C-alpha positions in Angstrom: -10.6 95.5 -78.4 -8.5 94.4 -75.4 -7.9 97.2 -72.9 -4.9 96.9 -70.7 -5.3 98.8 -67.3 -2.9 97.1 -64.8 0.9 97.3 -64.7 2.7 94.4 -63.2 6.4 94.1 -62.4 8.6 92.3 -64.8 8.9 88.5 -64.3 10.6 86.5 -67.1 9.3 83.3 -65.6 5.6 84.1 -66.2 3.9 82.8 -69.3 2.2 85.6 -71.3 -0.5 85.6 -73.9 0.8 88.4 -76.1 4.0 90.5 -76.6 4.0 94.3 -77.1 7.1 95.5 -78.8 7.4 99.3 -78.2 10.0 101.9 -79.1 11.3 104.2 -76.3 8.9 107.0 -77.2 6.0 104.6 -77.4 6.8 103.3 -73.9 6.0 106.7 -72.6 2.3 106.6 -73.9 0.0 105.6 -71.2 -3.1 105.9 -73.2 -2.8 104.7 -76.8 -3.8 102.0 -79.2 -1.1 99.5 -80.3 -0.8 96.3 -82.2 0.9 93.3 -80.5 3.6 91.2 -82.2 0.9 88.6 -82.7 -1.3 91.1 -84.6 -3.9 91.8 -82.0 -5.1 95.4 -81.2 -4.7 96.5 -77.7 -5.5 99.8 -75.9 -3.4 101.0 -73.0 -5.4 102.9 -70.3 -2.7 103.3 -67.6 -2.3 106.2 -65.1 -1.0 109.3 -66.9 2.8 109.6 -66.7 3.3 105.8 -66.7 6.5 104.9 -68.5 6.8 101.2 -69.5 10.1 99.4 -69.1 11.3 96.3 -71.0 9.9 93.3 -69.5 6.9 94.9 -67.7 3.7 92.9 -67.7 0.2 94.5 -68.6 -3.0 92.9 -67.7 -6.7 93.6 -68.5 -9.3 94.3 -65.8 -10.7 90.8 -66.0 -7.2 89.4 -65.6 -7.7 87.1 -68.6 -4.8 88.3 -70.6 -1.2 89.0 -69.8 1.1 91.0 -72.1 4.8 91.4 -71.9 6.4 94.7 -72.9 9.6 94.4 -74.9 11.9 97.2 -76.1 11.6 97.3 -79.9 14.6 97.7 -82.1 14.9 101.2 -83.5 17.4 103.5 -85.2 19.8 105.1 -82.7 23.2 106.8 -82.8 25.8 105.4 -80.4 28.5 107.9 -79.3 31.8 106.6 -78.0 35.3 107.8 -77.1 38.3 106.4 -75.2 38.2 109.3 -72.8 35.5 109.0 -70.1 35.8 112.7 -69.2 35.0 113.6 -72.8 31.9 111.2 -72.8 30.7 113.1 -69.7 31.1 116.3 -71.6 29.2 114.9 -74.5 26.4 113.9 -72.1 26.4 117.5 -70.7 26.0 119.1 -74.2 23.2 116.7 -75.2 21.5 117.3 -71.9 21.5 121.0 -72.6 19.5 120.3 -75.7 17.0 118.2 -73.8 17.3 115.2 -76.0 16.4 111.8 -74.7 19.6 109.9 -74.1 20.8 106.5 -72.9 23.9 106.8 -70.7 26.3 103.9 -70.0 29.8 103.7 -68.8 31.1 103.2 -72.3 28.7 105.0 -74.7 25.8 107.4 -75.0 22.8 106.6 -77.2 20.4 108.9 -78.8 17.8 109.1 -81.6 19.3 109.9 -85.0 19.7 113.6 -85.5 22.0 114.9 -88.3 22.8 118.2 -86.5 23.8 116.5 -83.3 25.8 113.9 -85.2 27.7 116.7 -86.9 28.4 118.5 -83.6 29.6 115.2 -82.0 31.9 114.3 -84.9 33.4 117.8 -84.9 34.2 117.2 -81.2 36.0 114.0 -82.2 33.5 111.5 -81.0 32.9 108.4 -82.9 29.2 108.2 -83.9 27.7 105.0 -85.2 24.3 104.5 -86.6 22.7 101.3 -85.3 19.4 99.5 -85.0 19.2 98.7 -81.2 16.7 98.9 -78.3 16.7 102.4 -76.8 16.6 102.9 -73.0 16.8 106.7 -72.4 17.1 108.1 -68.9 13.8 108.8 -67.2 14.9 112.2 -65.6 15.5 113.2 -62.1 11.9 114.2 -61.3 10.6 110.7 -62.0 12.9 109.4 -59.3 11.7 112.0 -56.7 8.1 110.8 -57.1 9.2 107.4 -55.6 10.7 108.9 -52.5 
């Protein structure tokens, strides 16, 4: 089994041997067995706490194989409204529930949850079920480690 131990920065111009499509939750697993798009089994052995990003490159110790990480399509709920202040309030309420959330200027995106969907719809948000890549926020403490 191929063991990937090195994380390299994203570079779309580099040719890779394999592609590893991972959901948002899977991109948080630093030590796990996965199957590449091409059907090859790989094992991640990265430093604990590593969170992979779409486009990251992974390499084995012998530097013989280069693998590109890509965000896998997955079920999500996209939350929208025409009022940006209301969208901020929705982000606040979802944050209080500690759910992973992707935040943009025009929408919020989270994993499907019927209870949260009902709450958001009762607050007059438009909630649409989609199959999209999911890029939740990392959290404030992750950024403090970089300082």
